[in-house]
ZAPA-920785 format. One record per residue (C-alpha): residue number from 1; x, y, z. Coordinates in Angstrom, 2 decimals, padded with zeros to 5 digits. Example, Ala and Ser with C-alpha at 12.3 -4.5 7.8 and 13.67 -1.06 7.14 Angstrom:
<nodes>
<node num="1" u="012.30" v="-004.50" w="007.80"/>
<node num="2" u="013.67" v="-001.06" w="007.14"/>
</nodes>
This chain:
<nodes>
<node num="1" u="-000.09" v="-000.02" w="-000.10"/>
<node num="2" u="001.30" v="003.56" w="-001.05"/>
<node num="3" u="001.90" v="005.68" w="001.92"/>
<node num="4" u="-000.49" v="008.53" w="000.41"/>
<node num="5" u="-003.16" v="005.89" w="000.68"/>
<node num="6" u="-003.10" v="006.08" w="004.53"/>
<node num="7" u="-004.55" v="009.21" w="005.37"/>
<node num="8" u="-006.38" v="010.73" w="008.54"/>
<node num="9" u="-009.39" v="012.64" w="008.53"/>
<node num="10" u="-007.58" v="016.09" w="009.04"/>
<node num="11" u="-005.65" v="015.35" w="005.70"/>
<node num="12" u="-009.47" v="014.63" w="004.01"/>
<node num="13" u="-011.05" v="017.30" w="005.46"/>
<node num="14" u="-007.85" v="019.55" w="004.36"/>
<node num="15" u="-008.53" v="018.40" w="000.84"/>
<node num="16" u="-012.23" v="019.01" w="000.81"/>
<node num="17" u="-012.08" v="022.37" w="002.24"/>
<node num="18" u="-009.09" v="023.80" w="000.19"/>
<node num="19" u="-008.41" v="021.12" w="-002.36"/>
<node num="20" u="-010.73" v="022.09" w="-005.02"/>
<node num="21" u="-010.05" v="025.68" w="-004.63"/>
<node num="22" u="-006.06" v="025.08" w="-005.34"/>
<node num="23" u="-007.08" v="022.98" w="-008.09"/>
<node num="24" u="-009.59" v="025.40" w="-009.64"/>
<node num="25" u="-007.27" v="028.30" w="-009.11"/>
<node num="26" u="-004.04" v="026.27" w="-010.55"/>
<node num="27" u="-005.28" v="024.01" w="-013.58"/>
<node num="28" u="-001.67" v="022.81" w="-014.14"/>
<node num="29" u="-001.07" v="022.01" w="-010.46"/>
<node num="30" u="-000.46" v="018.05" w="-009.99"/>
<node num="31" u="000.94" v="016.76" w="-006.92"/>
<node num="32" u="000.06" v="013.56" w="-004.71"/>
<node num="33" u="-003.55" v="014.18" w="-003.32"/>
<node num="34" u="-002.31" v="013.72" w="000.15"/>
<node num="35" u="001.44" v="014.17" w="001.60"/>
<node num="36" u="002.89" v="017.02" w="-000.26"/>
<node num="37" u="001.58" v="020.29" w="001.32"/>
<node num="38" u="-001.33" v="021.48" w="002.96"/>
<node num="39" u="-003.95" v="022.85" w="000.91"/>
<node num="40" u="-004.75" v="025.41" w="003.44"/>
<node num="41" u="-001.23" v="026.46" w="003.43"/>
<node num="42" u="-001.54" v="026.62" w="-000.27"/>
<node num="43" u="-004.62" v="028.64" w="-000.11"/>
<node num="44" u="-003.44" v="031.05" w="002.57"/>
<node num="45" u="000.34" v="031.46" w="001.52"/>
<node num="46" u="000.24" v="031.32" w="-002.50"/>
<node num="47" u="-003.13" v="031.40" w="-003.76"/>
<node num="48" u="-004.62" v="034.41" w="-001.81"/>
<node num="49" u="-001.50" v="036.49" w="-002.66"/>
<node num="50" u="-001.46" v="035.56" w="-005.88"/>
<node num="51" u="-005.09" v="035.88" w="-007.01"/>
<node num="52" u="-006.37" v="038.65" w="-004.67"/>
<node num="53" u="-003.18" v="041.02" w="-003.86"/>
<node num="54" u="-001.16" v="040.41" w="-007.08"/>
<node num="55" u="001.69" v="038.92" w="-005.52"/>
<node num="56" u="003.47" v="036.78" w="-008.74"/>
<node num="57" u="-000.10" v="037.31" w="-010.24"/>
<node num="58" u="001.45" v="036.59" w="-013.62"/>
<node num="59" u="002.96" v="033.08" w="-012.61"/>
<node num="60" u="000.67" v="030.12" w="-013.26"/>
<node num="61" u="001.92" v="027.83" w="-010.92"/>
<node num="62" u="001.83" v="028.64" w="-007.01"/>
<node num="63" u="004.29" v="030.69" w="-005.77"/>
<node num="64" u="005.04" v="031.87" w="-001.98"/>
<node num="65" u="004.14" v="035.31" w="-001.47"/>
<node num="66" u="007.78" v="035.45" w="-000.14"/>
<node num="67" u="009.27" v="034.48" w="-003.48"/>
<node num="68" u="009.75" v="036.24" w="-006.64"/>
<node num="69" u="009.44" v="034.79" w="-010.15"/>
<node num="70" u="010.73" v="036.90" w="-013.09"/>
<node num="71" u="009.58" v="036.12" w="-016.83"/>
<node num="72" u="007.67" v="033.31" w="-015.96"/>
<node num="73" u="006.73" v="032.88" w="-019.79"/>
<node num="74" u="010.57" v="031.70" w="-020.51"/>
<node num="75" u="010.46" v="028.80" w="-017.79"/>
<node num="76" u="009.30" v="025.45" w="-019.07"/>
<node num="77" u="008.34" v="022.95" w="-016.28"/>
<node num="78" u="007.29" v="019.32" w="-015.80"/>
<node num="79" u="005.12" v="017.54" w="-013.61"/>
<node num="80" u="005.58" v="018.26" w="-009.99"/>
<node num="81" u="007.82" v="021.01" w="-010.45"/>
<node num="82" u="006.72" v="024.51" w="-009.23"/>
<node num="83" u="009.68" v="026.86" w="-008.91"/>
<node num="84" u="009.10" v="029.48" w="-006.26"/>
<node num="85" u="006.25" v="027.62" w="-004.21"/>
<node num="86" u="008.84" v="027.28" w="-001.39"/>
<node num="87" u="009.97" v="030.45" w="000.93"/>
<node num="88" u="012.26" v="033.11" w="-000.28"/>
<node num="89" u="013.11" v="031.88" w="-003.74"/>
<node num="90" u="014.43" v="034.38" w="-006.42"/>
<node num="91" u="013.99" v="033.29" w="-010.00"/>
<node num="92" u="015.29" v="035.25" w="-012.82"/>
<node num="93" u="014.63" v="033.53" w="-016.28"/>
<node num="94" u="015.41" v="036.27" w="-018.60"/>
<node num="95" u="017.36" v="033.95" w="-020.82"/>
<node num="96" u="015.28" v="030.92" w="-020.05"/>
<node num="97" u="014.78" v="027.83" w="-017.59"/>
<node num="98" u="013.98" v="024.46" w="-018.32"/>
<node num="99" u="013.21" v="022.25" w="-015.63"/>
<node num="100" u="012.12" v="018.61" w="-015.67"/>
<node num="101" u="009.64" v="016.62" w="-013.76"/>
<node num="102" u="010.01" v="016.18" w="-009.61"/>
<node num="103" u="012.20" v="019.34" w="-008.90"/>
<node num="104" u="012.31" v="020.50" w="-005.09"/>
<node num="105" u="013.82" v="023.95" w="-004.84"/>
<node num="106" u="014.53" v="024.69" w="-001.35"/>
<node num="107" u="014.24" v="027.64" w="000.62"/>
<node num="108" u="016.27" v="030.73" w="000.17"/>
<node num="109" u="017.71" v="029.63" w="-002.97"/>
<node num="110" u="018.19" v="031.64" w="-006.37"/>
<node num="111" u="017.80" v="030.70" w="-009.97"/>
<node num="112" u="019.88" v="033.26" w="-012.08"/>
<node num="113" u="019.68" v="033.08" w="-015.79"/>
<node num="114" u="021.79" v="035.80" w="-016.75"/>
<node num="115" u="023.94" v="038.15" w="-015.47"/>
<node num="116" u="024.29" v="042.19" w="-016.31"/>
<node num="117" u="027.10" v="042.89" w="-018.95"/>
<node num="118" u="030.11" v="043.90" w="-017.10"/>
<node num="119" u="030.56" v="046.94" w="-019.43"/>
<node num="120" u="026.92" v="047.83" w="-020.00"/>
<node num="121" u="024.57" v="046.86" w="-016.96"/>
<node num="122" u="021.69" v="047.89" w="-018.97"/>
<node num="123" u="022.33" v="044.91" w="-021.23"/>
<node num="124" u="022.13" v="041.06" w="-019.88"/>
<node num="125" u="024.59" v="038.88" w="-021.55"/>
<node num="126" u="023.31" v="036.15" w="-023.76"/>
<node num="127" u="023.78" v="032.59" w="-022.67"/>
<node num="128" u="022.23" v="029.30" w="-023.11"/>
<node num="129" u="019.03" v="028.63" w="-020.65"/>
<node num="130" u="019.57" v="026.86" w="-017.50"/>
<node num="131" u="018.38" v="023.48" w="-017.71"/>
<node num="132" u="017.47" v="021.30" w="-014.56"/>
<node num="133" u="016.75" v="017.38" w="-015.32"/>
<node num="134" u="013.97" v="014.97" w="-013.56"/>
<node num="135" u="014.09" v="014.08" w="-010.17"/>
<node num="136" u="016.33" v="016.98" w="-008.73"/>
<node num="137" u="016.44" v="018.62" w="-005.29"/>
<node num="138" u="018.23" v="021.61" w="-004.74"/>
<node num="139" u="019.20" v="022.32" w="-001.05"/>
<node num="140" u="017.99" v="025.67" w="000.80"/>
<node num="141" u="020.19" v="029.00" w="000.22"/>
<node num="142" u="021.51" v="027.42" w="-003.26"/>
<node num="143" u="022.37" v="029.58" w="-006.17"/>
<node num="144" u="022.23" v="027.98" w="-009.96"/>
<node num="145" u="024.32" v="030.53" w="-012.27"/>
<node num="146" u="023.56" v="031.27" w="-015.86"/>
<node num="147" u="023.69" v="028.46" w="-018.51"/>
<node num="148" u="024.25" v="025.75" w="-015.67"/>
<node num="149" u="023.34" v="022.34" w="-016.95"/>
<node num="150" u="022.01" v="019.83" w="-014.07"/>
<node num="151" u="021.06" v="016.15" w="-015.13"/>
<node num="152" u="018.88" v="013.80" w="-014.02"/>
<node num="153" u="018.63" v="012.23" w="-010.30"/>
<node num="154" u="020.66" v="014.77" w="-008.82"/>
<node num="155" u="020.81" v="016.39" w="-005.32"/>
<node num="156" u="022.49" v="019.79" w="-004.59"/>
<node num="157" u="023.69" v="020.39" w="-001.31"/>
<node num="158" u="022.14" v="023.26" w="000.76"/>
<node num="159" u="024.50" v="026.60" w="000.38"/>
<node num="160" u="025.99" v="025.44" w="-002.81"/>
<node num="161" u="026.97" v="027.72" w="-005.48"/>
<node num="162" u="026.73" v="025.84" w="-008.78"/>
<node num="163" u="028.95" v="027.41" w="-011.35"/>
<node num="164" u="029.70" v="024.35" w="-013.35"/>
<node num="165" u="027.36" v="021.71" w="-015.07"/>
<node num="166" u="026.53" v="018.62" w="-012.85"/>
<node num="167" u="026.30" v="015.24" w="-014.40"/>
<node num="168" u="023.24" v="012.93" w="-013.62"/>
<node num="169" u="023.21" v="010.53" w="-011.00"/>
<node num="170" u="025.17" v="012.94" w="-008.57"/>
<node num="171" u="025.54" v="014.27" w="-005.30"/>
<node num="172" u="026.95" v="017.85" w="-005.59"/>
<node num="173" u="027.75" v="020.44" w="-002.90"/>
<node num="174" u="029.87" v="023.00" w="-002.04"/>
<node num="175" u="031.22" v="026.94" w="-003.16"/>
<node num="176" u="031.75" v="026.34" w="-006.22"/>
<node num="177" u="029.60" v="023.29" w="-006.42"/>
<node num="178" u="031.49" v="019.92" w="-006.97"/>
<node num="179" u="030.31" v="016.26" w="-007.28"/>
<node num="180" u="031.21" v="014.28" w="-003.93"/>
<node num="181" u="029.72" v="010.88" w="-004.67"/>
<node num="182" u="027.61" v="009.09" w="-006.92"/>
<node num="183" u="023.56" v="009.20" w="-006.24"/>
<node num="184" u="021.47" v="005.79" w="-005.84"/>
<node num="185" u="018.65" v="005.78" w="-008.40"/>
<node num="186" u="015.39" v="007.68" w="-007.65"/>
<node num="187" u="012.80" v="004.85" w="-006.19"/>
<node num="188" u="009.51" v="006.82" w="-005.52"/>
<node num="189" u="007.10" v="005.39" w="-007.60"/>
<node num="190" u="004.39" v="007.66" w="-008.72"/>
<node num="191" u="002.51" v="005.69" w="-010.55"/>
<node num="192" u="001.21" v="004.06" w="-007.40"/>
<node num="193" u="-000.14" v="007.23" w="-005.81"/>
<node num="194" u="-003.17" v="008.81" w="-005.84"/>
<node num="195" u="-003.08" v="012.70" w="-007.33"/>
<node num="196" u="-004.98" v="015.38" w="-006.80"/>
<node num="197" u="-006.41" v="015.61" w="-010.55"/>
<node num="198" u="-006.22" v="013.04" w="-013.40"/>
<node num="199" u="-002.82" v="012.88" w="-014.75"/>
<node num="200" u="-002.67" v="013.81" w="-018.50"/>
<node num="201" u="-001.32" v="010.95" w="-020.74"/>
<node num="202" u="001.73" v="013.26" w="-021.72"/>
<node num="203" u="003.15" v="012.61" w="-018.35"/>
<node num="204" u="002.79" v="009.03" w="-017.96"/>
<node num="205" u="005.96" v="007.96" w="-019.80"/>
<node num="206" u="007.88" v="009.75" w="-016.94"/>
<node num="207" u="005.97" v="007.67" w="-014.30"/>
<node num="208" u="007.38" v="004.26" w="-015.85"/>
<node num="209" u="010.53" v="005.69" w="-016.99"/>
<node num="210" u="012.52" v="004.82" w="-013.72"/>
</nodes>
């Protein structure tokens, strides 16, 4: 039995009272029905600030009111990846950011897709987009610099500054961030978990790919 199938009445009540509002407000929001975040908290800290007070209103996925997401139209995300849904995250996507499936970004982290030109601060230097693979976790207070490529199944340790590409199946930490060891395969089975809404067919390949 999946760990998400054993739920108490408080979690069920949370979904009945607030889950339908969250689903209505964020049509592309897909998460395990129970076990990720309280729908009440999403309603209070994401939905109300975004939809009523206009903080990050231009972002179609849940963003915490203390976070900032710039140029969301230049961000491509997969399922279970909602950049900015944690506390105090700064995302600048001037040159584009591509995020895979099941990517978590720790509190206080920053993704910076472009730098100001050293000789003309009104201009951003042209670089390739930041690309982050599937099943990646970026620890709290980390910084991902422009043009960085992070592979699949990667953990970035808290407080890291990622200035060079990180290969798949790695655990990397530090400033500058370096690979310290190989990471074991990701094992969580999403095809055995009940989600908050029906999963589109376009994501089914991911669920059966590992």
